[in-house]
PDB file of N, CA, C and O in Angstrom:
ATOM      1  N   UNK A   1     -14.487  16.959  25.901  1.00  0.00           N
ATOM      2  CA  UNK A   1     -15.253  15.775  25.628  1.00  0.00           C
ATOM      3  C   UNK A   1     -16.672  16.208  25.283  1.00  0.00           C
ATOM      4  O   UNK A   1     -17.203  17.145  25.879  1.00  0.00           O
ATOM      5  N   UNK A   2     -17.274  15.533  24.334  1.00  0.00           N
ATOM      6  CA  UNK A   2     -18.655  15.792  23.968  1.00  0.00           C
ATOM      7  C   UNK A   2     -19.322  14.499  23.578  1.00  0.00           C
ATOM      8  O   UNK A   2     -18.660  13.478  23.389  1.00  0.00           O
ATOM      9  N   UNK A   3     -20.620  14.541  23.458  1.00  0.00           N
ATOM     10  CA  UNK A   3     -21.334  13.335  23.047  1.00  0.00           C
ATOM     11  C   UNK A   3     -22.509  13.714  22.164  1.00  0.00           C
ATOM     12  O   UNK A   3     -23.029  14.827  22.241  1.00  0.00           O
ATOM     13  N   UNK A   4     -22.916  12.786  21.333  1.00  0.00           N
ATOM     14  CA  UNK A   4     -24.076  12.958  20.484  1.00  0.00           C
ATOM     15  C   UNK A   4     -24.692  11.598  20.260  1.00  0.00           C
ATOM     16  O   UNK A   4     -24.065  10.574  20.532  1.00  0.00           O
ATOM     17  N   UNK A   5     -25.906  11.581  19.769  1.00  0.00           N
ATOM     18  CA  UNK A   5     -26.571  10.311  19.515  1.00  0.00           C
ATOM     19  C   UNK A   5     -27.603  10.492  18.416  1.00  0.00           C
ATOM     20  O   UNK A   5     -28.000  11.615  18.105  1.00  0.00           O
ATOM     21  N   UNK A   6     -28.028   9.406  17.842  1.00  0.00           N
ATOM     22  CA  UNK A   6     -29.107   9.422  16.872  1.00  0.00           C
ATOM     23  C   UNK A   6     -29.778   8.067  16.878  1.00  0.00           C
ATOM     24  O   UNK A   6     -29.216   7.076  17.345  1.00  0.00           O
ATOM     25  N   UNK A   7     -30.975   8.040  16.356  1.00  0.00           N
ATOM     26  CA  UNK A   7     -31.708   6.790  16.197  1.00  0.00           C
ATOM     27  C   UNK A   7     -32.315   6.772  14.808  1.00  0.00           C
ATOM     28  O   UNK A   7     -32.440   7.811  14.161  1.00  0.00           O
ATOM     29  N   UNK A   8     -32.682   5.615  14.363  1.00  0.00           N
ATOM     30  CA  UNK A   8     -33.321   5.497  13.062  1.00  0.00           C
ATOM     31  C   UNK A   8     -32.325   5.343  11.938  1.00  0.00           C
ATOM     32  O   UNK A   8     -31.157   5.029  12.165  1.00  0.00           O
ATOM     33  N   UNK A   9     -32.795   5.567  10.719  1.00  0.00           N
ATOM     34  CA  UNK A   9     -31.969   5.361   9.533  1.00  0.00           C
ATOM     35  C   UNK A   9     -31.751   6.638   8.740  1.00  0.00           C
ATOM     36  O   UNK A   9     -31.154   6.603   7.664  1.00  0.00           O
ATOM     37  N   UNK A  10     -32.230   7.768   9.258  1.00  0.00           N
ATOM     38  CA  UNK A  10     -32.099   9.034   8.561  1.00  0.00           C
ATOM     39  C   UNK A  10     -30.800   9.721   8.970  1.00  0.00           C
ATOM     40  O   UNK A  10     -30.533   9.861  10.164  1.00  0.00           O
ATOM     41  N   UNK A  11     -29.981  10.157   7.995  1.00  0.00           N
ATOM     42  CA  UNK A  11     -28.751  10.868   8.343  1.00  0.00           C
ATOM     43  C   UNK A  11     -29.061  12.142   9.124  1.00  0.00           C
ATOM     44  O   UNK A  11     -30.071  12.802   8.879  1.00  0.00           O
ATOM     45  N   UNK A  12     -28.194  12.477  10.053  1.00  0.00           N
ATOM     46  CA  UNK A  12     -28.354  13.692  10.846  1.00  0.00           C
ATOM     47  C   UNK A  12     -27.040  14.453  10.912  1.00  0.00           C
ATOM     48  O   UNK A  12     -25.970  13.890  10.684  1.00  0.00           O
ATOM     49  N   UNK A  13     -27.133  15.720  11.221  1.00  0.00           N
ATOM     50  CA  UNK A  13     -25.964  16.551  11.480  1.00  0.00           C
ATOM     51  C   UNK A  13     -25.962  16.858  12.967  1.00  0.00           C
ATOM     52  O   UNK A  13     -26.944  17.368  13.507  1.00  0.00           O
ATOM     53  N   UNK A  14     -24.860  16.546  13.620  1.00  0.00           N
ATOM     54  CA  UNK A  14     -24.717  16.792  15.052  1.00  0.00           C
ATOM     55  C   UNK A  14     -23.593  17.803  15.244  1.00  0.00           C
ATOM     56  O   UNK A  14     -22.519  17.659  14.660  1.00  0.00           O
ATOM     57  N   UNK A  15     -23.833  18.812  16.050  1.00  0.00           N
ATOM     58  CA  UNK A  15     -22.827  19.828  16.330  1.00  0.00           C
ATOM     59  C   UNK A  15     -22.455  19.775  17.808  1.00  0.00           C
ATOM     60  O   UNK A  15     -23.321  19.820  18.681  1.00  0.00           O
ATOM     61  N   UNK A  16     -21.171  19.679  18.069  1.00  0.00           N
ATOM     62  CA  UNK A  16     -20.666  19.732  19.445  1.00  0.00           C
ATOM     63  C   UNK A  16     -20.039  21.107  19.633  1.00  0.00           C
ATOM     64  O   UNK A  16     -19.070  21.443  18.952  1.00  0.00           O
ATOM     65  N   UNK A  17     -20.574  21.897  20.540  1.00  0.00           N
ATOM     66  CA  UNK A  17     -20.104  23.265  20.761  1.00  0.00           C
ATOM     67  C   UNK A  17     -19.306  23.360  22.058  1.00  0.00           C
ATOM     68  O   UNK A  17     -19.419  22.519  22.950  1.00  0.00           O
ATOM     69  N   UNK A  18     -18.495  24.414  22.132  1.00  0.00           N
ATOM     70  CA  UNK A  18     -17.720  24.725  23.341  1.00  0.00           C
ATOM     71  C   UNK A  18     -16.835  23.570  23.790  1.00  0.00           C
ATOM     72  O   UNK A  18     -16.725  23.287  24.983  1.00  0.00           O
ATOM     73  N   UNK A  19     -16.211  22.914  22.835  1.00  0.00           N
ATOM     74  CA  UNK A  19     -15.282  21.827  23.137  1.00  0.00           C
ATOM     75  C   UNK A  19     -13.888  22.429  23.283  1.00  0.00           C
ATOM     76  O   UNK A  19     -13.418  23.125  22.383  1.00  0.00           O
ATOM     77  N   UNK A  20     -13.232  22.171  24.396  1.00  0.00           N
ATOM     78  CA  UNK A  20     -11.863  22.634  24.596  1.00  0.00           C
ATOM     79  C   UNK A  20     -10.937  21.425  24.651  1.00  0.00           C
ATOM     80  O   UNK A  20     -11.324  20.348  25.104  1.00  0.00           O
ATOM     81  N   UNK A  21      -9.721  21.622  24.187  1.00  0.00           N
ATOM     82  CA  UNK A  21      -8.755  20.527  24.170  1.00  0.00           C
ATOM     83  C   UNK A  21      -7.348  21.098  24.178  1.00  0.00           C
ATOM     84  O   UNK A  21      -7.141  22.286  23.932  1.00  0.00           O
ATOM     85  N   UNK A  22      -6.410  20.256  24.458  1.00  0.00           N
ATOM     86  CA  UNK A  22      -5.007  20.650  24.435  1.00  0.00           C
ATOM     87  C   UNK A  22      -4.573  20.876  22.992  1.00  0.00           C
ATOM     88  O   UNK A  22      -5.250  20.449  22.057  1.00  0.00           O
ATOM     89  N   UNK A  23      -3.449  21.543  22.820  1.00  0.00           N
ATOM     90  CA  UNK A  23      -2.922  21.743  21.480  1.00  0.00           C
ATOM     91  C   UNK A  23      -2.259  20.460  20.996  1.00  0.00           C
ATOM     92  O   UNK A  23      -1.979  19.557  21.784  1.00  0.00           O
ATOM     93  N   UNK A  24      -2.015  20.391  19.705  1.00  0.00           N
ATOM     94  CA  UNK A  24      -1.362  19.221  19.127  1.00  0.00           C
ATOM     95  C   UNK A  24      -2.368  18.198  18.645  1.00  0.00           C
ATOM     96  O   UNK A  24      -3.565  18.471  18.569  1.00  0.00           O
ATOM     97  N   UNK A  25      -1.875  17.029  18.324  1.00  0.00           N
ATOM     98  CA  UNK A  25      -2.717  15.952  17.818  1.00  0.00           C
ATOM     99  C   UNK A  25      -3.740  15.529  18.864  1.00  0.00           C
ATOM    100  O   UNK A  25      -3.443  15.492  20.059  1.00  0.00           O
ATOM    101  N   UNK A  26      -4.935  15.215  18.409  1.00  0.00           N
ATOM    102  CA  UNK A  26      -6.008  14.768  19.293  1.00  0.00           C
ATOM    103  C   UNK A  26      -6.606  13.486  18.733  1.00  0.00           C
ATOM    104  O   UNK A  26      -6.702  13.327  17.516  1.00  0.00           O
ATOM    105  N   UNK A  27      -7.002  12.587  19.593  1.00  0.00           N
ATOM    106  CA  UNK A  27      -7.688  11.361  19.192  1.00  0.00           C
ATOM    107  C   UNK A  27      -9.191  11.578  19.260  1.00  0.00           C
ATOM    108  O   UNK A  27      -9.698  12.239  20.167  1.00  0.00           O
ATOM    109  N   UNK A  28      -9.893  11.015  18.289  1.00  0.00           N
ATOM    110  CA  UNK A  28     -11.358  11.033  18.293  1.00  0.00           C
ATOM    111  C   UNK A  28     -11.817   9.596  18.437  1.00  0.00           C
ATOM    112  O   UNK A  28     -11.390   8.728  17.675  1.00  0.00           O
ATOM    113  N   UNK A  29     -12.675   9.335  19.400  1.00  0.00           N
ATOM    114  CA  UNK A  29     -13.144   7.980  19.666  1.00  0.00           C
ATOM    115  C   UNK A  29     -14.659   7.950  19.532  1.00  0.00           C
ATOM    116  O   UNK A  29     -15.361   8.715  20.193  1.00  0.00           O
ATOM    117  N   UNK A  30     -15.158   7.073  18.682  1.00  0.00           N
ATOM    118  CA  UNK A  30     -16.593   6.846  18.547  1.00  0.00           C
ATOM    119  C   UNK A  30     -16.908   5.503  19.179  1.00  0.00           C
ATOM    120  O   UNK A  30     -16.265   4.501  18.866  1.00  0.00           O
ATOM    121  N   UNK A  31     -17.886   5.474  20.062  1.00  0.00           N
ATOM    122  CA  UNK A  31     -18.240   4.260  20.782  1.00  0.00           C
ATOM    123  C   UNK A  31     -19.697   3.921  20.540  1.00  0.00           C
ATOM    124  O   UNK A  31     -20.575   4.752  20.777  1.00  0.00           O
ATOM    125  N   UNK A  32     -19.963   2.722  20.076  1.00  0.00           N
ATOM    126  CA  UNK A  32     -21.326   2.227  19.911  1.00  0.00           C
ATOM    127  C   UNK A  32     -21.771   1.650  21.246  1.00  0.00           C
ATOM    128  O   UNK A  32     -21.170   0.698  21.743  1.00  0.00           O
ATOM    129  N   UNK A  33     -22.821   2.222  21.831  1.00  0.00           N
ATOM    130  CA  UNK A  33     -23.223   1.813  23.174  1.00  0.00           C
ATOM    131  C   UNK A  33     -24.415   0.873  23.201  1.00  0.00           C
ATOM    132  O   UNK A  33     -24.741   0.323  24.252  1.00  0.00           O
ATOM    133  N   UNK A  34     -25.065   0.682  22.076  1.00  0.00           N
ATOM    134  CA  UNK A  34     -26.170  -0.287  22.036  1.00  0.00           C
ATOM    135  C   UNK A  34     -26.291  -0.829  20.622  1.00  0.00           C
ATOM    136  O   UNK A  34     -26.000  -0.133  19.650  1.00  0.00           O
ATOM    137  N   UNK A  35     -26.717  -2.059  20.521  1.00  0.00           N
ATOM    138  CA  UNK A  35     -26.863  -2.701  19.221  1.00  0.00           C
ATOM    139  C   UNK A  35     -27.842  -3.851  19.383  1.00  0.00           C
ATOM    140  O   UNK A  35     -27.977  -4.419  20.467  1.00  0.00           O
ATOM    141  N   UNK A  36     -28.522  -4.189  18.297  1.00  0.00           N
ATOM    142  CA  UNK A  36     -29.487  -5.293  18.357  1.00  0.00           C
ATOM    143  C   UNK A  36     -28.884  -6.615  17.903  1.00  0.00           C
ATOM    144  O   UNK A  36     -29.602  -7.579  17.633  1.00  0.00           O
ATOM    145  N   UNK A  37     -27.549  -6.649  17.822  1.00  0.00           N
ATOM    146  CA  UNK A  37     -26.870  -7.873  17.428  1.00  0.00           C
ATOM    147  C   UNK A  37     -26.498  -7.938  15.961  1.00  0.00           C
ATOM    148  O   UNK A  37     -25.813  -8.871  15.542  1.00  0.00           O
ATOM    149  N   UNK A  38     -26.938  -6.955  15.163  1.00  0.00           N
ATOM    150  CA  UNK A  38     -26.638  -6.984  13.732  1.00  0.00           C
ATOM    151  C   UNK A  38     -25.369  -6.222  13.377  1.00  0.00           C
ATOM    152  O   UNK A  38     -24.856  -6.369  12.268  1.00  0.00           O
ATOM    153  N   UNK A  39     -24.863  -5.425  14.280  1.00  0.00           N
ATOM    154  CA  UNK A  39     -23.678  -4.604  14.042  1.00  0.00           C
ATOM    155  C   UNK A  39     -23.774  -3.872  12.709  1.00  0.00           C
ATOM    156  O   UNK A  39     -22.868  -3.936  11.878  1.00  0.00           O
ATOM    157  N   UNK A  40     -24.889  -3.178  12.525  1.00  0.00           N
ATOM    158  CA  UNK A  40     -25.120  -2.461  11.279  1.00  0.00           C
ATOM    159  C   UNK A  40     -25.044  -0.946  11.459  1.00  0.00           C
ATOM    160  O   UNK A  40     -25.706  -0.201  10.737  1.00  0.00           O
ATOM    161  N   UNK A  41     -24.250  -0.494  12.405  1.00  0.00           N
ATOM    162  CA  UNK A  41     -24.051   0.945  12.615  1.00  0.00           C
ATOM    163  C   UNK A  41     -22.922   1.412  11.701  1.00  0.00           C
ATOM    164  O   UNK A  41     -21.830   0.845  11.709  1.00  0.00           O
ATOM    165  N   UNK A  42     -23.195   2.446  10.916  1.00  0.00           N
ATOM    166  CA  UNK A  42     -22.214   2.959   9.964  1.00  0.00           C
ATOM    167  C   UNK A  42     -22.019   4.454  10.180  1.00  0.00           C
ATOM    168  O   UNK A  42     -22.959   5.157  10.551  1.00  0.00           O
ATOM    169  N   UNK A  43     -20.817   4.935   9.953  1.00  0.00           N
ATOM    170  CA  UNK A  43     -20.524   6.365   9.941  1.00  0.00           C
ATOM    171  C   UNK A  43     -20.239   6.724   8.495  1.00  0.00           C
ATOM    172  O   UNK A  43     -19.264   6.252   7.912  1.00  0.00           O
ATOM    173  N   UNK A  44     -21.094   7.563   7.915  1.00  0.00           N
ATOM    174  CA  UNK A  44     -20.899   7.969   6.527  1.00  0.00           C
ATOM    175  C   UNK A  44     -19.780   8.989   6.389  1.00  0.00           C
ATOM    176  O   UNK A  44     -18.947   8.888   5.489  1.00  0.00           O
ATOM    177  N   UNK A  45     -19.763   9.971   7.282  1.00  0.00           N
ATOM    178  CA  UNK A  45     -18.668  10.927   7.265  1.00  0.00           C
ATOM    179  C   UNK A  45     -18.605  11.680   8.584  1.00  0.00           C
ATOM    180  O   UNK A  45     -19.588  11.760   9.320  1.00  0.00           O
ATOM    181  N   UNK A  46     -17.434  12.229   8.867  1.00  0.00           N
ATOM    182  CA  UNK A  46     -17.216  13.091  10.024  1.00  0.00           C
ATOM    183  C   UNK A  46     -16.532  14.346   9.501  1.00  0.00           C
ATOM    184  O   UNK A  46     -15.564  14.264   8.745  1.00  0.00           O
ATOM    185  N   UNK A  47     -17.032  15.494   9.902  1.00  0.00           N
ATOM    186  CA  UNK A  47     -16.452  16.762   9.471  1.00  0.00           C
ATOM    187  C   UNK A  47     -15.966  17.529  10.692  1.00  0.00           C
ATOM    188  O   UNK A  47     -16.699  17.692  11.666  1.00  0.00           O
ATOM    189  N   UNK A  48     -14.733  17.993  10.632  1.00  0.00           N
ATOM    190  CA  UNK A  48     -14.153  18.797  11.700  1.00  0.00           C
ATOM    191  C   UNK A  48     -13.928  20.201  11.169  1.00  0.00           C
ATOM    192  O   UNK A  48     -13.493  20.375  10.031  1.00  0.00           O
ATOM    193  N   UNK A  49     -14.217  21.191  11.976  1.00  0.00           N
ATOM    194  CA  UNK A  49     -13.941  22.572  11.573  1.00  0.00           C
ATOM    195  C   UNK A  49     -13.381  23.334  12.766  1.00  0.00           C
ATOM    196  O   UNK A  49     -13.656  23.004  13.920  1.00  0.00           O
ATOM    197  N   UNK A  50     -12.607  24.336  12.470  1.00  0.00           N
ATOM    198  CA  UNK A  50     -11.982  25.153  13.522  1.00  0.00           C
ATOM    199  C   UNK A  50     -12.720  26.449  13.673  1.00  0.00           C
ATOM    200  O   UNK A  50     -12.351  27.276  14.507  1.00  0.00           O
TER     201      UNK A  50
END
């Protein structure tokens, strides 16, 4: 499990290191934990690498 965060409107690159997981298919869950009521949080892209 890992976590990352950002604020503002500028795109950022977030790296999660030393993540361990079981073999096989894995689920990725993104959770929005705060909002000002506009629900304007967007994910432009997610990149996974081994």
